[in-house]
C-alpha positions as YAML, in Angstrom:
chain: A
units: angstrom
residues:
- id: 1
  name: MET
  ca: [-3.02, -17.99, 33.64]
- id: 2
  name: TYR
  ca: [-0.91, -16.11, 31.18]
- id: 3
  name: MET
  ca: [2.01, -14.36, 32.50]
- id: 4
  name: TYR
  ca: [4.26, -11.73, 30.68]
- id: 5
  name: ALA
  ca: [7.68, -13.19, 30.12]
- id: 6
  name: PRO
  ca: [10.42, -10.39, 30.68]
- id: 7
  name: GLY
  ca: [12.88, -10.48, 28.03]
- id: 8
  name: THR
  ca: [10.53, -11.44, 25.19]
- id: 9
  name: TRP
  ca: [9.58, -9.06, 22.41]
- id: 10
  name: TYR
  ca: [6.33, -10.13, 20.75]
- id: 11
  name: CYS
  ca: [5.03, -8.25, 17.70]
- id: 12
  name: SER
  ca: [5.33, -5.00, 15.86]
- id: 13
  name: ILE
  ca: [2.83, -4.50, 12.99]
- id: 14
  name: THR
  ca: [2.16, -1.71, 10.67]
- id: 15
  name: ASN
  ca: [-1.22, -1.05, 9.17]
- id: 16
  name: ASP
  ca: [-2.12, 1.33, 6.55]
- id: 17
  name: THR
  ca: [-5.74, 1.60, 5.23]
- id: 18
  name: CYS
  ca: [-4.98, 4.46, 2.62]
- id: 19
  name: THR
  ca: [-6.67, 7.09, 4.94]
- id: 20
  name: CYS
  ca: [-5.20, 6.11, 8.35]
- id: 21
  name: ARG
  ca: [-1.82, 4.63, 9.35]
- id: 22
  name: TRP
  ca: [-1.08, 2.70, 12.62]
- id: 23
  name: ILE
  ca: [1.66, 1.03, 14.35]
- id: 24
  name: LEU
  ca: [0.51, -1.83, 16.79]
- id: 25
  name: GLU
  ca: [2.90, -3.42, 19.16]
- id: 26
  name: THR
  ca: [2.17, -6.23, 21.44]
- id: 27
  name: ALA
  ca: [3.80, -7.91, 24.60]
- id: 28
  name: GLY
  ca: [1.90, -11.07, 25.32]
- id: 29
  name: ARG
  ca: [-1.71, -9.95, 25.90]
- id: 30
  name: HIS
  ca: [-0.72, -6.31, 26.18]
- id: 31
  name: TRP
  ca: [-0.62, -3.91, 23.36]
- id: 32
  name: VAL
  ca: [-0.40, -0.12, 22.28]
- id: 33
  name: ALA
  ca: [-1.26, 1.52, 18.99]
- id: 34
  name: LYS
  ca: [0.09, 4.62, 17.59]
- id: 35
  name: ARG
  ca: [-1.50, 6.58, 14.74]
- id: 36
  name: ILE
  ca: [0.71, 8.03, 12.12]
- id: 37
  name: ASN
  ca: [-0.55, 11.02, 10.80]
- id: 38
  name: CYS
  ca: [1.99, 11.89, 8.26]
- id: 39
  name: GLY
  ca: [5.50, 10.70, 7.12]
- id: 40
  name: SER
  ca: [6.78, 7.35, 8.05]
- id: 41
  name: HIS
  ca: [7.72, 5.18, 11.02]
- id: 42
  name: ASN
  ca: [10.34, 2.45, 11.22]
- id: 43
  name: ILE
  ca: [10.00, -0.66, 13.47]
- id: 44
  name: SER
  ca: [12.89, -3.20, 13.82]
- id: 45
  name: ASN
  ca: [13.21, -6.18, 15.97]
- id: 46
  name: GLY
  ca: [11.96, -4.54, 19.19]
- id: 47
  name: LEU
  ca: [9.45, -2.42, 20.75]
- id: 48
  name: THR
  ca: [9.47, 1.26, 19.48]
- id: 49
  name: ILE
  ca: [6.43, 2.85, 20.90]
- id: 50
  name: ARG
  ca: [7.40, 4.78, 23.89]
- id: 51
  name: LYS
  ca: [4.86, 7.31, 25.78]
- id: 52
  name: SER
  ca: [3.02, 8.44, 22.73]
- id: 53
  name: PHE
  ca: [0.36, 6.00, 21.91]
- id: 54
  name: ASP
  ca: [-3.26, 6.59, 21.11]
- id: 55
  name: LEU
  ca: [-4.83, 3.41, 22.19]
- id: 56
  name: CYS
  ca: [-3.78, 0.56, 24.56]
- id: 57
  name: SER
  ca: [-5.24, -2.76, 25.89]
- id: 58
  name: SER
  ca: [-7.67, -2.27, 28.74]
- id: 59
  name: ASN
  ca: [-5.54, -3.54, 31.69]
- id: 60
  name: LEU
  ca: [-2.24, -2.30, 30.55]
- id: 61
  name: LYS
  ca: [-1.36, 0.13, 33.14]
- id: 62
  name: ARG
  ca: [-2.96, -2.00, 36.09]
- id: 63
  name: TYR
  ca: [-0.74, -4.90, 34.73]
- id: 64
  name: ALA
  ca: [2.34, -2.85, 34.66]
- id: 65
  name: ILE
  ca: [1.96, -1.44, 38.28]
- id: 66
  name: GLU
  ca: [1.06, -4.99, 39.67]
- id: 67
  name: HIS
  ca: [4.09, -6.43, 37.99]
- id: 68
  name: LYS
  ca: [6.42, -3.63, 39.14]
- id: 69
  name: LEU
  ca: [7.15, -2.53, 35.41]
- id: 70
  name: TRP
  ca: [6.01, 0.89, 36.17]
- id: 71
  name: THR
  ca: [5.40, 2.89, 39.36]
- id: 72
  name: GLY
  ca: [2.31, 4.55, 38.10]
- id: 73
  name: LYS
  ca: [3.87, 8.04, 38.10]
- id: 74
  name: GLY
  ca: [4.17, 9.89, 34.98]
- id: 75
  name: GLU
  ca: [3.36, 8.48, 31.42]
- id: 76
  name: LEU
  ca: [3.68, 4.73, 30.85]
- id: 77
  name: ASP
  ca: [6.64, 4.05, 28.53]
- id: 78
  name: PHE
  ca: [5.50, 0.75, 26.76]
- id: 79
  name: ALA
  ca: [8.83, 0.08, 25.31]
- id: 80
  name: GLU
  ca: [10.77, 0.69, 28.45]
- id: 81
  name: CYS
  ca: [8.42, -1.38, 30.60]
- id: 82
  name: PHE
  ca: [8.08, -4.37, 28.26]
- id: 83
  name: SER
  ca: [11.52, -4.57, 26.74]
- id: 84
  name: ASP
  ca: [14.43, -6.43, 28.34]
- id: 85
  name: GLY
  ca: [17.46, -4.11, 28.76]
- id: 86
  name: MET
  ca: [18.67, -1.66, 26.31]
- id: 87
  name: LEU
  ca: [16.27, -0.05, 23.93]
- id: 88
  name: ASP
  ca: [17.22, 0.43, 20.22]
- id: 89
  name: CYS
  ca: [15.38, 3.74, 20.14]
- id: 90
  name: ASN
  ca: [18.19, 6.05, 20.59]
- id: 91
  name: VAL
  ca: [21.35, 3.86, 20.15]
- id: 92
  name: LYS
  ca: [23.60, 5.26, 17.37]
- id: 93
  name: GLY
  ca: [24.22, 2.62, 14.76]
- id: 94
  name: SER
  ca: [21.38, 0.61, 15.58]
- id: 95
  name: ARG
  ca: [19.17, -0.88, 12.93]
- id: 96
  name: LEU
  ca: [16.22, 1.29, 14.10]
- id: 97
  name: VAL
  ca: [18.17, 4.40, 14.03]
- id: 98
  name: CYS
  ca: [19.80, 3.72, 10.80]
- id: 99
  name: GLY
  ca: [16.37, 2.56, 9.13]
- id: 100
  name: ALA
  ca: [14.75, 5.88, 10.34]
- id: 101
  name: ALA
  ca: [17.59, 7.92, 8.81]
- id: 102
  name: ILE
  ca: [17.57, 6.03, 5.39]
- id: 103
  name: MET
  ca: [13.85, 6.37, 5.34]
- id: 104
  name: LYS
  ca: [13.85, 10.17, 6.05]
- id: 105
  name: LYS
  ca: [16.63, 10.41, 3.37]
- id: 106
  name: LYS
  ca: [14.49, 8.70, 0.89]
- id: 107
  name: SER
  ca: [11.23, 10.47, 1.70]
- id: 108
  name: GLY
  ca: [12.31, 14.01, 2.68]
- id: 109
  name: ASP
  ca: [9.79, 15.82, 4.83]
- id: 110
  name: GLU
  ca: [6.73, 13.92, 3.66]
- id: 111
  name: CYS
  ca: [4.69, 16.08, 6.29]
- id: 112
  name: ARG
  ca: [5.37, 19.33, 4.52]
- id: 113
  name: GLY
  ca: [4.98, 17.92, 1.08]
- id: 114
  name: GLY
  ca: [8.79, 17.94, 0.15]
- id: 115
  name: GLY
  ca: [11.32, 15.43, -0.61]
- id: 116
  name: GLY
  ca: [11.09, 12.09, -2.39]
- id: 117
  name: SER
  ca: [8.59, 9.14, -2.04]
- id: 118
  name: LEU
  ca: [8.77, 5.87, 0.01]
- id: 119
  name: ASP
  ca: [7.16, 3.80, -2.94]
- id: 120
  name: ALA
  ca: [7.49, -0.08, -3.10]
- id: 121
  name: GLU
  ca: [10.90, 0.22, -4.87]
- id: 122
  name: ALA
  ca: [12.37, 2.73, -2.53]
- id: 123
  name: MET
  ca: [11.20, 0.21, 0.31]
- id: 124
  name: MET
  ca: [12.93, -2.74, -1.32]
- id: 125
  name: GLU
  ca: [16.19, -0.62, -1.59]
- id: 126
  name: ILE
  ca: [15.94, 0.11, 2.00]
- id: 127
  name: LEU
  ca: [15.56, -3.51, 2.90]
- id: 128
  name: ARG
  ca: [18.55, -4.38, 0.95]
- id: 129
  name: ASP
  ca: [20.83, -1.93, 2.82]
- id: 130
  name: HIS
  ca: [23.97, -3.32, 4.56]
- id: 131
  name: ASP
  ca: [25.48, -0.16, 6.01]
- id: 132
  name: GLY
  ca: [22.66, 0.35, 8.53]
- id: 133
  name: GLY
  ca: [22.34, -3.22, 9.25]
- id: 134
  name: ILE
  ca: [19.03, -3.66, 7.67]
- id: 135
  name: CYS
  ca: [19.93, -6.67, 5.56]
- id: 136
  name: MET
  ca: [22.05, -8.96, 7.89]
- id: 137
  name: HIS
  ca: [24.29, -11.98, 7.22]
- id: 138
  name: GLY
  ca: [26.16, -13.87, 9.80]
- id: 139
  name: GLY
  ca: [25.15, -15.18, 13.14]
- id: 140
  name: PHE
  ca: [21.69, -13.46, 13.13]
- id: 141
  name: GLU
  ca: [20.27, -13.16, 9.61]
- id: 142
  name: THR
  ca: [17.47, -11.53, 7.91]
- id: 143
  name: THR
  ca: [14.82, -14.31, 7.52]
- id: 144
  name: ALA
  ca: [12.96, -12.87, 4.61]
- id: 145
  name: ALA
  ca: [11.50, -9.49, 3.61]
- id: 146
  name: MET
  ca: [8.03, -8.12, 2.58]
- id: 147
  name: VAL
  ca: [6.81, -4.74, 1.10]
- id: 148
  name: SER
  ca: [3.12, -3.98, 0.63]
- id: 149
  name: GLU
  ca: [1.57, -1.23, -1.22]
- id: 150
  name: LEU
  ca: [-2.11, -0.10, -0.68]
- id: 151
  name: LYS
  ca: [-3.67, 2.18, -3.15]
- id: 152
  name: ARG
  ca: [-7.28, 3.27, -3.76]
- id: 153
  name: ASP
  ca: [-8.53, 1.97, -7.28]
- id: 154
  name: GLY
  ca: [-7.85, 4.38, -9.90]
- id: 155
  name: ASP
  ca: [-5.56, 6.56, -7.98]
- id: 156
  name: GLU
  ca: [-2.02, 6.75, -9.32]
- id: 157
  name: GLY
  ca: [-0.68, 8.65, -6.32]
- id: 158
  name: GLY
  ca: [-1.78, 5.96, -3.80]
- id: 159
  name: ARG
  ca: [-3.55, 8.18, -1.19]
- id: 160
  name: GLY
  ca: [-6.55, 9.47, -3.15]
- id: 161
  name: ARG
  ca: [-10.05, 9.35, -1.86]
- id: 162
  name: ASN
  ca: [-11.79, 8.92, -5.07]
- id: 163
  name: SER
  ca: [-12.60, 5.09, -4.79]
- id: 164
  name: GLU
  ca: [-13.71, 2.80, -1.96]
- id: 165
  name: ARG
  ca: [-11.89, -0.25, -3.41]
- id: 166
  name: VAL
  ca: [-8.27, -0.78, -1.94]
- id: 167
  name: VAL
  ca: [-5.94, -2.26, -4.14]
- id: 168
  name: ALA
  ca: [-3.14, -4.08, -2.50]
- id: 169
  name: GLN
  ca: [0.14, -5.42, -3.97]
- id: 170
  name: HIS
  ca: [2.67, -7.48, -1.85]
- id: 171
  name: TRP
  ca: [6.23, -8.43, -2.82]
- id: 172
  name: MET
  ca: [7.96, -10.96, -0.81]
- id: 173
  name: THR
  ca: [11.58, -12.48, -1.00]
- id: 174
  name: GLY
  ca: [10.59, -15.80, 0.60]
- id: 175
  name: ARG
  ca: [14.08, -16.54, 1.68]
- id: 176
  name: PRO
  ca: [16.94, -14.86, 3.51]
- id: 177
  name: HIS
  ca: [19.16, -11.87, 2.28]
- id: 178
  name: PRO
  ca: [16.83, -9.35, 0.62]
- id: 179
  name: CYS
  ca: [20.07, -8.07, -0.99]
- id: 180
  name: LYS
  ca: [20.42, -11.49, -3.05]
- id: 181
  name: SER
  ca: [16.73, -12.44, -3.36]
- id: 182
  name: PRO
  ca: [14.23, -11.06, -5.78]
- id: 183
  name: PHE
  ca: [11.12, -9.45, -4.56]
- id: 184
  name: LEU
  ca: [8.33, -11.44, -6.21]
- id: 185
  name: LEU
  ca: [4.82, -9.97, -6.55]
- id: 186
  name: GLN
  ca: [2.39, -12.15, -4.72]
- id: 187
  name: ARG
  ca: [-1.43, -11.84, -5.38]
- id: 188
  name: PHE
  ca: [-4.11, -12.56, -2.66]
- id: 189
  name: THR
  ca: [-7.76, -12.69, -3.35]
...
């Protein structure tokens, strides 16, 4: 039988279908998903979804109660229940907080139609950032970096609804240190 191992972070994934964006985070067999209606969301080496998730695995709450991760009172905080110790979510200077600040600065207020754009080039620049600890060197190093861009065919803006065909482009470094490694366009068919 599978048991959750406290102190282990499993996975965070972003999914953007051009019409709907999701963050999916897992802890063993348990998961939560949060829909991102506008703007951007940052994930960084830990669980980031707290109480505001839209979907979850069927036995998540029962499991959390049975394993004394949650009392069953109030809303379940996924990151708090399934993380080991300190959460990066509100720690000034953490990769998560710095990454969110850089993304906000680059994009402005996307929800209100203002500011810049988080295109592929802007994302590559963010992944090369040292001041916020995004590109890491030393004892713990950035393994590699990847930027994906999804667009509808024939739509230069990237979010149009004119076509059903989605065109995906992916750039990967394939080696450590995004600041020193070129992002190479990869094609998947």
